[in-house]
C-alpha positions in Angstrom: 31.5 42.7 111.5 32.0 45.1 108.6 35.3 46.8 108.5 37.6 49.1 106.5 41.2 48.2 106.7 43.6 51.2 106.7 47.1 50.3 105.6 49.7 52.4 107.5 52.7 53.8 105.4 53.9 55.8 108.5 52.0 58.9 108.2 51.3 61.0 111.1 47.6 61.3 110.6 46.9 57.8 109.8 45.1 57.6 113.1 43.1 60.5 112.0 41.7 58.7 109.1 40.7 56.0 111.6 39.0 58.5 113.7 36.8 59.7 110.8 36.0 56.3 109.7 34.8 55.4 113.5 32.7 58.7 113.4 30.9 57.1 110.4 30.0 54.4 112.8 32.1 52.0 110.7 34.7 49.7 112.3 38.1 50.1 111.0 41.5 48.4 111.9 44.9 50.2 111.2 47.7 47.5 110.0 51.1 47.8 108.7 51.3 48.3 105.1 52.3 44.9 104.5 49.9 43.2 106.9 46.5 43.1 104.7 44.3 40.3 105.9 43.8 38.4 103.0 41.2 35.9 104.5 38.9 38.4 106.1 35.6 38.3 104.6 34.4 41.3 106.5 36.5 43.8 104.7 34.4 46.0 102.7 37.1 48.6 101.6 40.7 49.6 102.0 42.6 53.0 102.4 46.1 53.6 102.0 47.6 56.2 104.1 50.0 59.0 103.7 53.9 58.5 104.3 57.1 60.6 104.8 58.7 58.3 102.0 59.0 58.9 98.3 57.6 56.3 96.1 60.7 56.2 93.9 63.4 56.4 96.7 65.6 53.5 97.4 63.9 53.1 100.8 60.5 53.2 99.5 58.0 50.3 100.2 55.9 48.6 97.4 53.6 46.1 98.7 51.8 43.7 96.6 48.4 45.4 96.0 46.7 42.4 94.1 45.1 40.8 97.1 42.5 43.7 97.1 43.1 46.1 94.3 40.0 45.7 91.7 38.3 43.5 94.2 37.3 45.8 96.7 36.9 49.6 96.9 40.2 51.4 97.4 41.1 55.0 98.3 44.8 56.0 98.3 45.6 59.3 100.3 48.7 61.2 99.5 51.5 58.7 99.2 48.8 56.1 99.0 47.6 58.0 95.8 51.2 58.1 94.5 51.7 54.4 95.2 48.5 53.4 93.3 49.8 55.5 90.2 53.4 54.6 90.4 52.8 50.8 91.0 50.5 50.7 87.8 52.6 52.5 85.4 51.9 56.2 86.1 54.7 58.7 87.1 55.3 60.4 90.4 58.3 63.1 90.6 59.7 65.7 92.6 58.5 69.0 90.7 59.3 72.6 91.4 55.8 73.3 92.9 55.2 71.8 96.5 52.1 72.0 98.3 52.1 72.4 102.3 49.1 73.8 104.0 45.6 75.0 102.5 44.8 74.7 98.8 41.6 74.9 97.0 40.1 72.4 94.3 39.1 74.5 91.6 37.9 71.9 89.5 36.1 68.7 90.4 34.3 66.2 88.0 30.8 66.2 89.1 30.3 62.7 87.9 32.9 61.1 90.3 31.3 59.3 93.2 34.0 60.1 95.6 33.0 63.9 95.3 29.5 63.6 95.4 28.0 66.6 96.7 31.3 68.4 97.1 31.2 71.7 94.9 34.0 74.2 94.0 36.0 75.8 95.2 36.6 73.3 98.1 39.5 73.9 100.6 41.7 71.2 101.2 44.9 70.4 103.1 48.0 69.4 101.3 51.4 68.2 102.5 53.7 66.8 99.7 56.7 67.5 97.9 56.4 64.9 95.1 53.3 65.1 92.5 51.7 62.6 90.1 52.7 63.7 86.9 51.0 61.0 84.7 48.3 58.3 85.5 48.4 54.9 84.5 46.3 53.8 81.6 42.7 53.2 82.7 42.7 56.2 85.0 41.5 59.7 84.5 41.7 63.1 86.7 38.8 64.1 88.6 40.0 67.2 90.6 42.9 69.9 90.4 44.3 72.8 92.3 45.8 75.7 90.6 49.2 74.3 91.2 48.5 70.5 90.9 46.6 69.2 88.0 46.4 65.6 89.2 45.0 66.4 92.7 42.5 63.4 92.5 41.9 60.6 90.2 39.9 57.3 89.6 40.0 54.2 87.7 37.8 54.0 84.8 36.5 50.3 85.3 37.6 49.5 89.0 36.7 51.0 92.2 40.0 52.7 92.8 40.3 56.3 93.9 43.4 58.6 94.9 43.4 62.0 96.4 46.8 64.1 96.9 45.3 66.0 99.8 44.4 64.8 103.4 40.7 64.5 103.8 40.9 63.2 107.3 42.3 66.6 108.7 39.9 69.5 109.8 41.5 71.8 107.6 40.0 69.8 104.5 36.6 71.3 104.8 34.4 68.8 103.2 36.9 65.9 103.8 34.5 64.3 106.1 31.9 64.2 103.4 34.5 62.6 101.0 35.2 60.1 103.4 31.6 59.2 103.9 31.0 59.0 100.2 33.8 56.5 99.9 33.0 54.4 103.3 29.1 54.5 103.1 28.5 55.5 99.5 31.0 53.2 97.7 31.9 50.4 100.1 28.3 50.1 101.6 28.9 50.5 105.4 25.8 49.6 107.2 27.1 52.2 110.0 26.4 49.6 112.6 29.9 50.4 115.0 28.1 52.4 117.9 28.8 52.7 121.6 25.7 50.3 122.2 26.7 47.9 119.7 30.5 47.9 121.1 29.1 47.2 124.7 26.8 44.3 123.6 29.3 42.5 121.3 32.1 43.2 123.9 30.3 41.4 126.7 29.6 38.5 124.6 33.0 38.3 123.5 34.4 38.5 127.0 32.2 36.0 128.4 33.3 33.7 125.9 37.0 34.2 126.0 37.1 34.5 129.8 34.5 31.8 130.8 34.6 31.2 134.5 38.1 32.4 135.0 38.9 35.1 137.6 40.3 38.4 136.2 42.3 41.1 138.0 42.2 44.8 136.6 44.5 47.5 137.4 42.7 50.7 138.0 44.3 54.0 137.6 41.3 56.2 138.5 41.4 57.4 134.8 38.4 57.1 132.5 39.9 54.2 130.4 40.6 51.8 133.2 37.3 52.5 134.9 35.2 52.2 131.7 37.1 48.9 131.2 36.3 47.9 134.8 32.5 48.5 134.5 32.5 46.8 131.0 34.0 43.6 132.6 32.0 43.8 135.6 28.9 43.4 133.5 30.5 40.6 131.6 32.1 38.5 134.5 30.6 40.2 137.6 32.0 38.6 140.7 34.8 36.9 138.9 36.5 40.5 138.5 38.7 41.9 141.1 39.9 45.5 140.6 43.2 46.5 142.2 44.0 50.3 142.6 47.7 50.8 143.1 48.9 53.9 145.0 52.4 54.1 143.3 53.2 57.3 145.2 53.0 59.4 142.1 49.2 60.2 142.0 47.7 63.6 142.4 47.4 64.9 146.2 44.9 62.9 148.0 43.9 61.0 144.8 44.3 57.5 146.5 41.4 58.1 148.9 39.3 60.1 146.7 39.3 57.5 143.9 38.5 54.7 146.2 35.5 56.5 147.4 34.4 57.1 144.0 34.5 53.7 143.1 32.1 52.7 146.0 29.2 53.8 143.7 29.9 51.6 140.9 29.4 48.1 142.4 33.0 47.1 141.6 35.2 44.8 143.9 38.2 46.9 144.6 41.3 46.5 146.6 43.6 49.3 147.2 47.1 48.6 147.4 49.7 51.2 148.9 52.9 50.5 147.0 54.4 53.8 146.9 57.6 53.0 148.7 58.2 50.3 146.2 57.6 52.3 143.4 59.8 55.3 144.5 62.6 53.1 145.6 62.6 51.4 142.1 62.7 54.8 140.3 65.5 56.3 142.5 67.9 57.9 140.5 66.3 57.2 137.3 65.9 60.5 134.9 65.2 58.7 131.5 61.5 58.9 130.6 61.3 55.6 128.9 63.3 53.9 131.4 60.5 55.4 134.0 57.8 54.0 132.1 59.4 50.6 131.9 60.1 50.5 135.7 56.6 51.5 136.5 55.0 49.0 134.2 57.2 46.2 135.6 56.4 47.0 139.2 52.7 47.3 138.0 52.9 43.5 137.0 54.7 42.5 140.1 51.9 43.9 142.2 49.2 42.4 140.2 50.8 38.9 140.3 51.2 39.2 144.2 47.6 40.4 144.6 46.6 37.6 142.2 48.1 35.1 144.5 46.6 36.3 147.3 42.9 36.2 145.5 43.6 32.8 144.2 43.3 31.3 140.8 43.2 34.7 138.8 44.4 34.1 135.1 43.9 37.4 133.6 45.3 40.7 134.0 43.0 43.3 132.5 44.2 46.8 131.4 42.6 49.9 130.1 44.9 50.2 127.1 43.5 52.0 124.2 44.1 52.3 120.4 46.4 55.4 120.4 48.5 53.8 123.3 49.3 50.8 121.1 50.0 52.8 118.1 52.2 55.5 119.6 54.1 52.8 121.2 55.2 51.3 117.9 54.5 52.2 114.3 55.6 50.9 111.0 58.6 53.2 110.6 60.0 51.7 113.5 60.2 55.1 115.3 58.5 55.0 118.6 56.6 58.4 119.7 56.7 57.3 123.4 56.3 54.0 125.2 53.2 53.5 127.3 53.6 51.8 130.6 51.0 49.4 130.0 52.3 48.6 126.5 56.0 48.7 126.4 56.7 48.1 130.0 54.9 44.5 130.3 57.8 41.9 131.2 57.8 38.7 129.3 57.7 36.8 132.3 54.2 38.1 133.2 52.3 35.3 135.0 49.0 36.5 134.0 47.1 36.4 130.6 46.5 40.0 129.1 42.9 41.2 128.5 42.4 44.6 127.0 38.7 45.2 126.3 39.2 48.8 124.9 42.1 48.2 122.9 40.4 49.1 119.5 38.9 52.6 121.0 39.9 56.0 120.6 39.5 58.3 123.8 36.3 59.9 122.8 34.9 56.5 122.0 35.8 55.5 125.5 33.9 58.2 127.0 30.9 57.4 124.8 31.0 53.8 125.9 31.3 54.7 129.5 28.0 57.0 129.1 26.2 53.8 127.3 27.5 51.9 130.4 25.5 54.4 132.6 28.6 55.8 134.3 28.4 59.2 135.8 29.6 62.1 133.8 32.0 63.4 136.1 34.1 60.2 135.9 33.5 59.8 131.9 34.9 63.2 131.5 37.7 63.2 133.8 40.8 64.7 132.3 43.4 62.1 131.2 46.2 61.4 133.6 49.2 59.5 132.5 49.4 55.9 133.8 53.0 56.6 135.2 51.4 59.5 137.0 53.7 62.5 138.0 56.8 60.4 137.3 56.6 61.7 133.7 55.7 65.2 135.0 58.9 65.4 137.1 61.7 66.0 134.7 64.7 64.3 135.9 65.1 62.0 138.9 62.2 61.5 141.2 62.4 62.3 144.9 59.7 62.4 147.6 60.3 66.1 148.0 59.6 66.8 144.4 56.6 64.7 144.4 55.3 66.7 147.2 55.9 70.1 145.5 54.4 69.0 142.2 51.3 67.5 144.0 50.7 70.9 145.7 51.0 72.8 142.7 49.1 70.5 140.5 46.3 70.6 143.3 46.2 74.5 143.4 45.8 74.5 139.4 43.2 71.7 139.2 41.3 73.3 142.0 41.4 76.5 140.4 40.2 75.3 137.2 37.1 73.7 138.8 36.3 76.7 140.8 36.4 79.0 137.9 34.3 76.9 135.7 37.3 76.1 133.4 37.7 72.2 133.9 35.3 71.3 131.4 36.3 73.6 128.7 39.9 71.9 128.5 40.7 68.5 127.3 43.8 67.8 129.9 45.7 70.0 132.4 48.2 69.4 134.6 51.8 71.0 136.1 55.3 69.9 135.1 58.3 70.3 137.8 61.4 71.4 135.6 64.8 70.2 136.5 66.2 73.8 137.2 66.3 76.1 139.9 65.8 80.1 139.3 66.7 83.2 141.3 63.9 85.0 142.9 63.3 87.4 145.6 60.8 87.0 148.6 60.6 89.3 151.3 63.7 91.2 150.3 65.7 88.1 150.2 67.4 86.0 147.5 65.7 82.7 146.8 66.8 80.0 144.6 64.1 77.5 144.2 62.2 75.4 141.4 60.4 76.4 138.3 57.0 74.8 137.4 55.0 74.8 133.9 51.3 74.6 133.8 49.8 72.9 130.9 46.2 73.1 129.6 45.2 71.9 126.1 42.0 71.6 124.0 41.5 68.6 121.9 39.0 66.1 120.7 41.2 62.9 120.5 44.5 63.7 121.8 45.9 63.1 118.4 46.4 66.8 117.9 45.8 69.6 120.5 46.2 73.3 120.8 47.0 75.3 124.1 44.2 76.4 126.2 43.9 80.2 125.9 43.0 80.6 129.6 42.2 84.0 131.1 45.2 85.9 132.2 43.6 86.9 135.4 43.0 83.4 136.4 46.6 82.5 135.3 47.8 85.2 137.4 45.9 84.3 140.4 46.9 80.8 140.1 50.5 81.5 139.6 50.4 83.8 142.9 48.7 81.1 145.0 51.3 78.5 143.8 54.2 81.0 144.7 52.7 81.9 148.2 51.7 78.4 149.1 54.0 76.1 147.8 57.3 75.9 149.3 60.2 75.3 147.0 58.7 77.2 143.9 59.5 80.7 142.9 58.5 80.8 139.2 55.3 79.7 137.4 55.4 79.4 133.4 52.6 78.5 131.0 52.9 76.2 128.0 51.7 77.7 124.7 52.9 75.0 122.4 50.4 72.9 120.3 50.6 69.1 119.2 52.2 68.7 116.9 55.1 69.8 117.0 55.0 69.0 120.8 53.2 66.4 122.8 50.5 67.0 125.4 52.7 65.5 128.2 56.7 66.7 128.3 57.8 63.2 128.7 
């Protein structure tokens, strides 16, 4: 299959580049900057991402670009553009004029294929402290802003382009058009990457890989594992056994409700109540990274035990998606957060790992679910963390804290549905804070817990904004929580965006 390779130099928006390429129905793969697949004949173009580094700094990375430069179309973005210029003999320097945020291209060379159909002025998004001050021989400028003369450039006799701005972010108003010009117009993508094609090719690959082997799949009740289950069921049928584990940290009554939901999907599902085992293993643990690893380890223990009961199972399937893997490890070595199904798997796991959705972003998973004929209410269910309420209870976990948060969360989620707000937000939930606050109830002093309600809007979970829910709704939900949930006397609402915050608190 045709693919675009995105070499990651550590930019926070590298995943967004991938998202935009996928929106062009073109498969792409994000790889560390030094891992270009030299022998892959399906690569039709290369994109070099941004980076927090400076190309002239002692810790800068300068990989060998000769494997593709001049042979395949190349687009450098921000650091990627600076790297191209610097590596080929141009100059990159820290200058007095820095650009962060919105800027306007006031000059565009209409003959440049990368800017085909883009007119001036065109709003772009800048994020750089260094600037390209001189281009290498054989390169020429094709766009500029009021303060940055070399905002974009191209090679005269080779398929190489560089842009100082970020076309992948929504604030670059014609960034998608620019990427389309590169991926489709220049690289020649046939735009074959669609949900239907993914289902067809994945079923074929799964059948070839798994053969007659038996597979156990860990269901969480969320969209990722549910779509993975239906996809695998189409590929291997009766050889798939799904295991839904109650780790004691699900939403209120969720174990029973999810088991009922799966009845209509034709899946072979076993429900396992291991809540006491998980809660005992988590007792006294407050560190969020340790919580994730403990839960990941316990999940595998349960799966191994259940696989032994089934007899002959050789594969453990999971609903791991692309952002899970990238957030758990990036090329700078700085982990944003470990995902229990990525960083928590022990080396002694007895089953081979099968992750049929590992290349997909969240909205692509939903599209695949619809292609598989799954009900919309399941496909568009809000994301819920695999570790469940363990990462929404800040601090150590006790049965009483779980009870409090389940009750609070139930009131909040029911309120969203009853008021027609559930489908207007991407994700919502409640967080239990590790503090107590003074309150007054019935003329008596209380000293009870504080909770935070969190609701965000997003398209892919890579960036998110807080949902501006009606004040009357928040007031009513707050009153109901305080009146009905014993142990809570204060309700807050989180109005931070991602970035700088994350959607979850841990």
